[in-house]
Every structure is written in C-alpha cells, then in structure tokens.
N, CA and C atoms as a LAMMPS dump frame, in Angstrom:
ITEM: TIMESTEP
0
ITEM: NUMBER OF ATOMS
444
ITEM: BOX BOUNDS ff ff ff
-5.0000000000000000e+02 5.0000000000000000e+02
-5.0000000000000000e+02 5.0000000000000000e+02
-5.0000000000000000e+02 5.0000000000000000e+02
ITEM: ATOMS id mol type element x y z
1 1 1 N -153.323 -441.417 -274.914
2 1 2 C -154.077 -440.398 -275.601
3 1 3 C -155.47 -440.936 -275.912
4 2 1 N -156.466 -440.077 -275.782
5 2 2 C -157.838 -440.435 -276.08
6 2 3 C -158.073 -440.207 -277.565
7 3 1 N -158.641 -441.183 -278.238
8 3 2 C -158.94 -441.047 -279.659
9 3 3 C -160.437 -440.827 -279.798
10 4 1 N -160.796 -439.791 -280.566
11 4 2 C -162.203 -439.472 -280.743
12 4 3 C -162.566 -439.552 -282.204
13 5 1 N -163.83 -439.763 -282.437
14 5 2 C -164.359 -439.782 -283.787
15 5 3 C -164.301 -438.358 -284.343
16 6 1 N -163.567 -438.185 -285.437
17 6 2 C -163.387 -436.856 -286.018
18 6 3 C -164.699 -436.254 -286.488
19 7 1 N -165.686 -437.07 -286.762
20 7 2 C -166.949 -436.526 -287.252
21 7 3 C -167.718 -435.817 -286.153
22 8 1 N -167.426 -436.086 -284.885
23 8 2 C -168.164 -435.448 -283.807
24 8 3 C -167.4 -434.293 -283.172
25 9 1 N -166.173 -434.072 -283.569
26 9 2 C -165.384 -433.013 -282.96
27 9 3 C -165.309 -431.823 -283.91
28 10 1 N -165.888 -430.691 -283.513
29 10 2 C -165.833 -429.502 -284.368
30 10 3 C -164.393 -429.106 -284.69
31 11 1 N -164.221 -428.496 -285.859
32 11 2 C -162.886 -428.168 -286.374
33 11 3 C -162.055 -427.35 -285.39
34 12 1 N -162.641 -426.342 -284.764
35 12 2 C -161.869 -425.49 -283.854
36 12 3 C -161.343 -426.289 -282.661
37 13 1 N -162.169 -427.177 -282.12
38 13 2 C -161.737 -427.982 -280.979
39 13 3 C -160.722 -429.032 -281.41
40 14 1 N -160.883 -429.59 -282.6
41 14 2 C -159.905 -430.558 -283.113
42 14 3 C -158.558 -429.873 -283.316
43 15 1 N -158.577 -428.676 -283.863
44 15 2 C -157.332 -427.935 -284.078
45 15 3 C -156.65 -427.614 -282.749
46 16 1 N -157.436 -427.209 -281.761
47 16 2 C -156.879 -426.916 -280.436
48 16 3 C -156.256 -428.17 -279.841
49 17 1 N -156.972 -429.291 -279.926
50 17 2 C -156.432 -430.559 -279.406
51 17 3 C -155.113 -430.896 -280.094
52 18 1 N -155.094 -430.789 -281.419
53 18 2 C -153.879 -431.111 -282.167
54 18 3 C -152.73 -430.179 -281.804
55 19 1 N -153.036 -428.904 -281.587
56 19 2 C -152.001 -427.942 -281.177
57 19 3 C -151.387 -428.355 -279.836
58 20 1 N -152.225 -428.759 -278.889
59 20 2 C -151.712 -429.184 -277.585
60 20 3 C -150.869 -430.441 -277.717
61 21 1 N -151.365 -431.413 -278.465
62 21 2 C -150.671 -432.699 -278.563
63 21 3 C -149.355 -432.601 -279.33
64 22 1 N -149.184 -431.552 -280.112
65 22 2 C -147.936 -431.365 -280.863
66 22 3 C -146.816 -430.819 -279.981
67 23 1 N -147.14 -430.431 -278.748
68 23 2 C -146.173 -429.799 -277.846
69 23 3 C -145.756 -430.752 -276.731
70 24 1 N -144.59 -430.446 -276.117
71 24 2 C -144.232 -431.197 -274.918
72 24 3 C -145.052 -430.642 -273.745
73 25 1 N -144.996 -431.324 -272.619
74 25 2 C -145.873 -431.004 -271.484
75 25 3 C -145.71 -429.554 -271.03
76 26 1 N -144.477 -429.077 -270.892
77 26 2 C -144.259 -427.707 -270.415
78 26 3 C -144.854 -426.689 -271.381
79 27 1 N -144.687 -426.945 -272.674
80 27 2 C -145.223 -426.021 -273.668
81 27 3 C -146.751 -426.087 -273.74
82 28 1 N -147.324 -427.226 -273.392
83 28 2 C -148.781 -427.325 -273.336
84 28 3 C -149.326 -426.381 -272.272
85 29 1 N -148.639 -426.337 -271.135
86 29 2 C -149.068 -425.438 -270.075
87 29 3 C -148.963 -423.985 -270.544
88 30 1 N -147.908 -423.654 -271.265
89 30 2 C -147.752 -422.304 -271.795
90 30 3 C -148.881 -421.964 -272.769
91 31 1 N -149.256 -422.918 -273.621
92 31 2 C -150.36 -422.688 -274.554
93 31 3 C -151.665 -422.471 -273.795
94 32 1 N -151.875 -423.236 -272.727
95 32 2 C -153.07 -423.055 -271.91
96 32 3 C -153.105 -421.643 -271.332
97 33 1 N -151.954 -421.151 -270.887
98 33 2 C -151.886 -419.793 -270.338
99 33 3 C -152.158 -418.748 -271.419
100 34 1 N -151.748 -419.031 -272.653
101 34 2 C -152.06 -418.118 -273.755
102 34 3 C -153.569 -418.072 -273.99
103 35 1 N -154.214 -419.218 -273.916
104 35 2 C -155.669 -419.231 -274.043
105 35 3 C -156.319 -418.408 -272.933
106 36 1 N -155.747 -418.451 -271.724
107 36 2 C -156.301 -417.691 -270.603
108 36 3 C -156.379 -416.204 -270.936
109 37 1 N -155.378 -415.711 -271.648
110 37 2 C -155.358 -414.297 -272.015
111 37 3 C -156.34 -413.971 -273.131
112 38 1 N -156.907 -415 -273.751
113 38 2 C -157.825 -414.801 -274.878
114 38 3 C -159.286 -415.041 -274.507
115 39 1 N -159.571 -415.22 -273.216
116 39 2 C -160.966 -415.427 -272.821
117 39 3 C -161.755 -414.16 -273.152
118 40 1 N -162.753 -414.281 -274.016
119 40 2 C -163.519 -413.086 -274.398
120 40 3 C -164.203 -412.449 -273.183
121 41 1 N -164.275 -411.129 -273.204
122 41 2 C -165 -410.421 -272.156
123 41 3 C -166.482 -410.766 -272.249
124 42 1 N -167.158 -410.67 -271.114
125 42 2 C -168.602 -410.893 -271.116
126 42 3 C -169.282 -409.765 -271.879
127 43 1 N -170.316 -410.09 -272.634
128 43 2 C -171.118 -409.014 -273.216
129 43 3 C -171.71 -408.175 -272.082
130 44 1 N -171.922 -406.904 -272.35
131 44 2 C -172.409 -406.007 -271.31
132 44 3 C -173.675 -406.508 -270.64
133 45 1 N -174.548 -407.131 -271.431
134 45 2 C -175.818 -407.593 -270.857
135 45 3 C -175.602 -408.64 -269.773
136 46 1 N -174.482 -409.348 -269.803
137 46 2 C -174.175 -410.308 -268.739
138 46 3 C -173.293 -409.689 -267.668
139 47 1 N -172.404 -408.814 -268.055
140 47 2 C -171.537 -408.155 -267.072
141 47 3 C -172.386 -407.385 -266.068
142 48 1 N -173.491 -406.821 -266.542
143 48 2 C -174.381 -406.055 -265.665
144 48 3 C -175.399 -406.926 -264.937
145 49 1 N -175.473 -408.213 -265.295
146 49 2 C -176.446 -409.121 -264.678
147 49 3 C -175.795 -410.463 -264.357
148 50 1 N -174.925 -410.479 -263.34
149 50 2 C -174.22 -411.719 -263.009
150 50 3 C -175.155 -412.856 -262.599
151 51 1 N -176.379 -412.542 -262.205
152 51 2 C -177.321 -413.595 -261.814
153 51 3 C -177.714 -414.485 -263
154 52 1 N -177.455 -414.022 -264.222
155 52 2 C -177.745 -414.831 -265.4
156 52 3 C -176.696 -415.922 -265.624
157 53 1 N -175.537 -415.759 -265.001
158 53 2 C -174.451 -416.723 -265.157
159 53 3 C -174.563 -417.801 -264.092
160 54 1 N -174.194 -419.012 -264.448
161 54 2 C -174.269 -420.15 -263.536
162 54 3 C -172.874 -420.512 -263.043
163 55 1 N -172.743 -420.727 -261.751
164 55 2 C -171.463 -421.122 -261.167
165 55 3 C -171.134 -422.543 -261.608
166 56 1 N -169.891 -422.753 -261.997
167 56 2 C -169.411 -424.093 -262.336
168 56 3 C -168.777 -424.647 -261.061
169 57 1 N -169.546 -425.409 -260.312
170 57 2 C -169.101 -425.861 -259
171 57 3 C -167.974 -426.894 -259.079
172 58 1 N -167.799 -427.519 -260.254
173 58 2 C -166.718 -428.49 -260.413
174 58 3 C -165.343 -427.82 -260.415
175 59 1 N -165.332 -426.514 -260.641
176 59 2 C -164.063 -425.764 -260.672
177 59 3 C -163.719 -425.272 -259.278
178 60 1 N -162.43 -425.364 -258.937
179 60 2 C -161.973 -424.849 -257.657
180 60 3 C -162.087 -423.33 -257.624
181 61 1 N -161.845 -422.693 -258.745
182 61 2 C -161.924 -421.239 -258.861
183 61 3 C -163.363 -420.831 -259.137
184 62 1 N -163.722 -419.592 -258.805
185 62 2 C -165.083 -419.127 -259.082
186 62 3 C -165.282 -418.848 -260.574
187 63 1 N -165.782 -419.836 -261.282
188 63 2 C -166.046 -419.736 -262.714
189 63 3 C -167.552 -419.68 -262.901
190 64 1 N -167.972 -418.753 -263.754
191 64 2 C -169.385 -418.601 -264.062
192 64 3 C -169.551 -418.629 -265.571
193 65 1 N -170.653 -419.225 -266.027
194 65 2 C -170.855 -419.302 -267.465
195 65 3 C -172.327 -419.297 -267.818
196 66 1 N -172.572 -418.992 -269.076
197 66 2 C -173.917 -419.009 -269.614
198 66 3 C -173.819 -419.325 -271.09
199 67 1 N -174.694 -420.193 -271.558
200 67 2 C -174.733 -420.547 -272.97
201 67 3 C -176.037 -420.006 -273.531
202 68 1 N -175.935 -419.323 -274.662
203 68 2 C -177.141 -418.829 -275.312
204 68 3 C -177.158 -419.28 -276.766
205 69 1 N -178.35 -419.323 -277.319
206 69 2 C -178.524 -419.689 -278.717
207 69 3 C -179.195 -418.514 -279.406
208 70 1 N -178.531 -417.98 -280.417
209 70 2 C -179.056 -416.855 -281.19
210 70 3 C -179.071 -417.275 -282.65
211 71 1 N -180.253 -417.223 -283.249
212 71 2 C -180.419 -417.629 -284.646
213 71 3 C -179.862 -419.035 -284.906
214 72 1 N -180.061 -419.916 -283.928
215 72 2 C -179.647 -421.304 -284.071
216 72 3 C -178.181 -421.583 -283.796
217 73 1 N -177.417 -420.55 -283.428
218 73 2 C -175.986 -420.723 -283.17
219 73 3 C -175.659 -420.498 -281.696
220 74 1 N -174.719 -421.283 -281.203
221 74 2 C -174.358 -421.28 -279.787
222 74 3 C -173.269 -420.246 -279.496
223 75 1 N -173.426 -419.584 -278.349
224 75 2 C -172.428 -418.644 -277.834
225 75 3 C -172.25 -418.956 -276.353
226 76 1 N -171.026 -419.267 -275.957
227 76 2 C -170.725 -419.568 -274.559
228 76 3 C -169.999 -418.374 -273.972
229 77 1 N -170.522 -417.861 -272.871
230 77 2 C -169.911 -416.73 -272.173
231 77 3 C -169.436 -417.23 -270.818
232 78 1 N -168.218 -416.864 -270.454
233 78 2 C -167.663 -417.334 -269.181
234 78 3 C -166.808 -416.247 -268.556
235 79 1 N -166.689 -416.342 -267.253
236 79 2 C -165.798 -415.464 -266.529
237 79 3 C -165.048 -416.297 -265.494
238 80 1 N -163.775 -416.004 -265.366
239 80 2 C -162.918 -416.68 -264.389
240 80 3 C -161.869 -415.667 -263.95
241 81 1 N -161.44 -415.727 -262.706
242 81 2 C -160.492 -414.727 -262.214
243 81 3 C -159.128 -414.806 -262.893
244 82 1 N -158.515 -413.654 -263.049
245 82 2 C -157.19 -413.578 -263.674
246 82 3 C -156.163 -414.394 -262.901
247 83 1 N -156.351 -414.522 -261.597
248 83 2 C -155.392 -415.283 -260.781
249 83 3 C -155.597 -416.794 -260.89
250 84 1 N -156.49 -417.212 -261.773
251 84 2 C -156.723 -418.633 -262.041
252 84 3 C -156.513 -418.897 -263.533
253 85 1 N -155.272 -418.771 -264.007
254 85 2 C -155.038 -418.833 -265.448
255 85 3 C -155.364 -420.179 -266.094
256 86 1 N -155.154 -421.285 -265.402
257 86 2 C -155.478 -422.564 -266.045
258 86 3 C -156.984 -422.684 -266.244
259 87 1 N -157.747 -422.263 -265.256
260 87 2 C -159.202 -422.309 -265.358
261 87 3 C -159.686 -421.36 -266.45
262 88 1 N -159.111 -420.165 -266.501
263 88 2 C -159.45 -419.209 -267.569
264 88 3 C -159.115 -419.807 -268.934
265 89 1 N -157.987 -420.507 -268.997
266 89 2 C -157.594 -421.129 -270.255
267 89 3 C -158.601 -422.166 -270.715
268 90 1 N -159.049 -422.995 -269.786
269 90 2 C -160.054 -424.002 -270.131
270 90 3 C -161.351 -423.336 -270.596
271 91 1 N -161.787 -422.301 -269.865
272 91 2 C -163.011 -421.591 -270.246
273 91 3 C -162.868 -420.975 -271.635
274 92 1 N -161.688 -420.437 -271.912
275 92 2 C -161.424 -419.823 -273.207
276 92 3 C -161.455 -420.853 -274.339
277 93 1 N -160.86 -422.014 -274.096
278 93 2 C -160.875 -423.077 -275.105
279 93 3 C -162.313 -423.437 -275.46
280 94 1 N -163.148 -423.601 -274.448
281 94 2 C -164.546 -423.96 -274.712
282 94 3 C -165.305 -422.822 -275.375
283 95 1 N -165.135 -421.595 -274.867
284 95 2 C -165.86 -420.456 -275.433
285 95 3 C -165.506 -420.272 -276.904
286 96 1 N -164.224 -420.346 -277.22
287 96 2 C -163.8 -420.179 -278.605
288 96 3 C -164.172 -421.396 -279.459
289 97 1 N -164.113 -422.571 -278.852
290 97 2 C -164.343 -423.803 -279.588
291 97 3 C -165.781 -424.049 -279.974
292 98 1 N -166.725 -423.53 -279.182
293 98 2 C -168.143 -423.761 -279.496
294 98 3 C -168.783 -422.555 -280.167
295 99 1 N -168.082 -421.448 -280.235
296 99 2 C -168.647 -420.221 -280.812
297 99 3 C -169.169 -420.464 -282.226
298 100 1 N -170.46 -420.174 -282.405
299 100 2 C -171.056 -420.265 -283.73
300 100 3 C -171.454 -421.654 -284.181
301 101 1 N -171.307 -422.648 -283.309
302 101 2 C -171.743 -424.001 -283.664
303 101 3 C -173.25 -424.121 -283.475
304 102 1 N -173.829 -425.149 -284.057
305 102 2 C -175.24 -425.433 -283.81
306 102 3 C -175.361 -426.169 -282.471
307 103 1 N -176.571 -426.209 -281.961
308 103 2 C -176.817 -426.919 -280.702
309 103 3 C -176.386 -428.377 -280.834
310 104 1 N -176.77 -429.022 -281.922
311 104 2 C -176.423 -430.438 -282.101
312 104 3 C -174.909 -430.645 -282.163
313 105 1 N -174.2 -429.739 -282.813
314 105 2 C -172.742 -429.869 -282.885
315 105 3 C -172.12 -429.804 -281.493
316 106 1 N -172.629 -428.917 -280.647
317 106 2 C -172.089 -428.818 -279.282
318 106 3 C -172.465 -430.059 -278.478
319 107 1 N -173.702 -430.502 -278.603
320 107 2 C -174.127 -431.686 -277.853
321 107 3 C -173.366 -432.935 -278.281
322 108 1 N -172.858 -432.945 -279.512
323 108 2 C -172.101 -434.092 -280.013
324 108 3 C -170.625 -434.086 -279.615
325 109 1 N -170.16 -433.015 -278.985
326 109 2 C -168.758 -432.989 -278.545
327 109 3 C -168.572 -434.104 -277.516
328 110 1 N -167.582 -434.947 -277.694
329 110 2 C -167.362 -436.029 -276.723
330 110 3 C -167.142 -435.467 -275.31
331 111 1 N -167.781 -436.089 -274.346
332 111 2 C -167.671 -435.627 -272.957
333 111 3 C -166.238 -435.653 -272.452
334 112 1 N -165.4 -436.511 -273.04
335 112 2 C -164.019 -436.63 -272.575
336 112 3 C -163.052 -435.725 -273.362
337 113 1 N -163.591 -434.753 -274.08
338 113 2 C -162.719 -433.85 -274.843
339 113 3 C -161.613 -433.239 -273.975
340 114 1 N -161.91 -432.758 -272.762
341 114 2 C -160.831 -432.161 -271.959
342 114 3 C -159.657 -433.112 -271.71
343 115 1 N -159.937 -434.397 -271.567
344 115 2 C -158.865 -435.36 -271.327
345 115 3 C -158.009 -435.569 -272.573
346 116 1 N -158.521 -435.207 -273.735
347 116 2 C -157.796 -435.436 -274.987
348 116 3 C -156.719 -434.395 -275.263
349 117 1 N -156.646 -433.346 -274.441
350 117 2 C -155.698 -432.259 -274.688
351 117 3 C -154.284 -432.562 -274.208
352 118 1 N -154.104 -433.671 -273.51
353 118 2 C -152.778 -434.037 -273.037
354 118 3 C -152.291 -433.167 -271.893
355 119 1 N -153.222 -432.625 -271.12
356 119 2 C -152.841 -431.747 -270.012
357 119 3 C -152.782 -432.471 -268.67
358 120 1 N -153.109 -433.748 -268.664
359 120 2 C -153.122 -434.488 -267.401
360 120 3 C -151.774 -434.465 -266.693
361 121 1 N -150.682 -434.372 -267.468
362 121 2 C -149.349 -434.316 -266.86
363 121 3 C -148.975 -432.895 -266.444
364 122 1 N -149.676 -431.898 -266.969
365 122 2 C -149.297 -430.504 -266.736
366 122 3 C -150.102 -429.828 -265.629
367 123 1 N -151.335 -430.257 -265.435
368 123 2 C -152.183 -429.647 -264.405
369 123 3 C -152.813 -430.754 -263.575
370 124 1 N -153.356 -430.378 -262.437
371 124 2 C -153.936 -431.374 -261.535
372 124 3 C -155.204 -431.978 -262.143
373 125 1 N -155.509 -433.209 -261.741
374 125 2 C -156.746 -433.839 -262.209
375 125 3 C -157.984 -433.002 -261.856
376 126 1 N -157.922 -432.261 -260.746
377 126 2 C -159.052 -431.409 -260.38
378 126 3 C -159.286 -430.325 -261.423
379 127 1 N -158.213 -429.811 -262
380 127 2 C -158.345 -428.768 -263.033
381 127 3 C -158.989 -429.352 -264.295
382 128 1 N -158.543 -430.533 -264.695
383 128 2 C -159.136 -431.169 -265.875
384 128 3 C -160.602 -431.498 -265.59
385 129 1 N -160.891 -431.92 -264.367
386 129 2 C -162.277 -432.195 -263.977
387 129 3 C -163.125 -430.927 -264.074
388 130 1 N -162.52 -429.783 -263.768
389 130 2 C -163.231 -428.51 -263.881
390 130 3 C -163.645 -428.233 -265.318
391 131 1 N -162.739 -428.484 -266.272
392 131 2 C -163.095 -428.261 -267.673
393 131 3 C -164.168 -429.247 -268.111
394 132 1 N -164.065 -430.479 -267.646
395 132 2 C -165.092 -431.47 -267.954
396 132 3 C -166.443 -430.988 -267.423
397 133 1 N -166.414 -430.394 -266.237
398 133 2 C -167.637 -429.837 -265.653
399 133 3 C -168.188 -428.673 -266.461
400 134 1 N -167.293 -427.83 -266.991
401 134 2 C -167.75 -426.713 -267.833
402 134 3 C -168.46 -427.234 -269.075
403 135 1 N -167.879 -428.229 -269.717
404 135 2 C -168.483 -428.796 -270.92
405 135 3 C -169.83 -429.434 -270.592
406 136 1 N -169.891 -430.177 -269.506
407 136 2 C -171.143 -430.828 -269.11
408 136 3 C -172.217 -429.788 -268.796
409 137 1 N -171.839 -428.727 -268.137
410 137 2 C -172.786 -427.662 -267.787
411 137 3 C -173.298 -426.967 -269.06
412 138 1 N -172.395 -426.711 -270.005
413 138 2 C -172.803 -426.085 -271.267
414 138 3 C -173.818 -426.969 -271.986
415 139 1 N -173.543 -428.258 -272.025
416 139 2 C -174.464 -429.18 -272.692
417 139 3 C -175.812 -429.213 -271.973
418 140 1 N -175.795 -429.215 -270.643
419 140 2 C -177.059 -429.227 -269.895
420 140 3 C -177.85 -427.958 -270.165
421 141 1 N -177.161 -426.812 -270.185
422 141 2 C -177.87 -425.559 -270.466
423 141 3 C -178.491 -425.599 -271.866
424 142 1 N -177.78 -426.177 -272.818
425 142 2 C -178.32 -426.278 -274.177
426 142 3 C -179.537 -427.213 -274.218
427 143 1 N -179.434 -428.333 -273.515
428 143 2 C -180.578 -429.261 -273.481
429 143 3 C -181.805 -428.573 -272.85
430 144 1 N -181.562 -427.799 -271.782
431 144 2 C -182.653 -427.058 -271.142
432 144 3 C -183.244 -426.047 -272.117
433 145 1 N -182.386 -425.397 -272.887
434 145 2 C -182.848 -424.398 -273.867
435 145 3 C -183.717 -425.052 -274.934
436 146 1 N -183.279 -426.199 -275.428
437 146 2 C -184.035 -426.909 -276.459
438 146 3 C -185.374 -427.383 -275.915
439 147 1 N -185.389 -427.826 -274.662
440 147 2 C -186.618 -428.336 -274.062
441 147 3 C -187.627 -427.212 -273.776
442 148 1 N -187.124 -425.989 -273.611
443 148 2 C -188.011 -424.856 -273.242
444 148 3 C -188.894 -424.41 -274.387
C-alpha cells in the first residue's frame, strides 16, 4: 500500500481511498463500477463543444476531459463511454474528488494517488496508468490556466 501525507490529500479523495482499502479486491471493483454510474454529465456548454475537451491518450478508452477554474475553485469535467466502466469510474473519482478545491489543493494531490486505491489486483496496470494520466493532465491544464 502507498502511504501519503494526509496534509496533501483532500478529504474527498482520502475518504475514497479509505473506502477502497476497507474492501476486498472483488468489492473494490464493484465500488469502482458504482463510481462509473456517478460520473457527472458534462455541462451543456461542453456537451455542445467537444473541441474544448482534451483526449486523455493514456487511457485505452476514448476519455475526454477539461478542467476549469471558476471563482478560484476547480471543476473537472470528463466523459467516457458507458462500455468502459472502469475508466468511467476513475474519471468519476477524480471529478468528484477535485470538485470545489483550490488550484493549489489539486496541484498538491500526490501523483501516485491512483496507485493508493488498491486496484492494482482488480484491474490491469494499463487502467491504473489511465487514471494516473487523467490526474497528470488535470494538473497540467491547471498549471496552464495559472500561467495564462
């Protein structure tokens, strides 16, 4: 298990990690699938303008995302196909976990957060790499936003 500094992990992501680690491997996969069903819909302004979303090439499935900052708070929007529930689950964990955080709070999330969920035994390493890619892409988009 990966141990992270609790001061850098936002409460929602820490709670999600703890929920996963409290379960056996099979139940972790079930929880991931539950998250897949909770991926928020894209706001209309993005649903009508897919060119605003960036492809997450680290994911095997066609995942697109965009991070925006409104009044200093982060909002991550993502879309992933229904037939890719593990990928949708990862996107949902990140979207829900960073919602309403400050830019600095998101940038401080440990890069290895996806590995801390204990899913390495339940899904392929490529899937975990996809979530790592989503987090890295979100952070890069935020850094670009701050620099602009």
